[in-house]
C-alpha positions, 0 to 999 in steps of 0.5 A: 967324488960323486959316485958314477952312473950310466944313463942308458937313455934319456930322460925328463930334464928334471930327472937329469938335473937331479942325476947331475948334482947327485951323480957322475953320469955317462950319458950312454945313449949320447955317446958316439962309440958306445964301446968305447966309452964303456971301455973308460968308464966301466970300471968305476960305475956303480949304477945305472938308470935305464928304462924297461925298454933298454934294460940292462944291455949284457955289455955293460954288465959286462963292462961294469964289474962294480955294478950293484943298481939298476933303477928302471924308469918303468913298471914293466922289467921285461927288458930287464934280466933279472935272473942275470941281475940276481946271478950277479948280486945287482938290485933292481927297481922299478915305478910301480902305482905312481903310473896306474891312474894314467894308464887306467885312463887311456885305456878307458880313452881307448875304449871310448875313442874304438866305441863312438868312433872318436878319431872318425867323427873328428876327420868327419867334423874337420874335412867338412862332410857334416854339411852332407849328412850326420856321422851315423851311429856308434856303439856305447859301453853301458851295458857291455861285458869287459874281460880284464887279463892281468887283475894287477894295480893297474887291471883294478883301476880300470876295472873301477872305471869301467864299472863306472861306464856301467859295464860288467867286469870279469877278469883272468889271471895266473889265479883267482884273488879272493875278496874281488868282487868281479868274476873269475875265470880260469880259461881266457878263452872262455871268457874272451867268448862270453865278454865283449871287450878284452882288456889286456894289462898283464905284465910282459914275460916268456910266461905271457908272451902270446897269451893272446893268441889266435884262438883267444882272438876268434873266441872273442869274434866279429862283435868283440874288440881288443884292447892293449895297454900292457905290451905287444908281445903278449898278443899274436899281432899277426893274428890280430891284424888278419882277423881285423882286416876280414871282420872276424874280429870287431876292433883294436884299440892297441897302446903297443906293439910288438915291435915298437915303434913300428907299427904293422902297415896293414893296421894304418888303413883299417877303420876298426883300430884305434892306435897310439904310441905307447902313451899310457904312463905318457903325462906330465904328473905320472912321469915326474912322479916315476922320475922321482922314485928313480932317483929315490931307489938311487939315492936309496942305494948308494945310502946302503939303504932298502930300495923304494920299490925293489923287483930284485 
């Protein structure tokens, strides 16, 4: 018989097809009574396919005594209680590297969109206002200084793209990285004070929650802009909205929010923001590669082999 797995949330049709061929899949998110589903199948479930948002629900962990593996569809795993999984002997995998380029592209696109006011220019053209006069001047990235919060895999890809745009790049992280060509700031607030753009791409965790504080945003100032392609939890969102609204922060380009999919109402009317619905890795190519890693990690687990991309 096929091994039994629990699929927590929907994935690409190609991924679901591959899972269906290899396993007896119980579709948790579709169950009209999830507690009843867990009571019926939990004893036989040995692995789950999930993502960083849904993680490993406590009720799933409690109802599945044989659970030994959680394959997460995404690089972020802040929604997964890693300590609890380790305590239970549950292996966890994610999908790093394959989404680096897609997220870096979106970060650059958000920056260009905000700096050159592309959403506003599009509306200006569509609404026929060009006939009444030119749109006006905008900023540009060339020569500006960007500070990257989190010089990991994706942060490095963003840095390379910003250099191609003739920008200066600095970074802040838990520690300085040897052999990197970018100036390091041990103090985030000091970096925010010196840069024109603050790009957030650090992992979401209890340690990084609220790291981009009111003080950091105030240091960035009325000529500065925030770009967040990491997690909404890293930013003091209330302070962000307040400072954007009264002009003490120049602008923001946001792909993530504190309470997704709910975007703060106050942001929707502001002219100095560009908003994106958590689309960092949302390309056909990247999501397919992420799905391949989910399938590959599950196959490795059931074969007794090392996971391809283990988190724990």
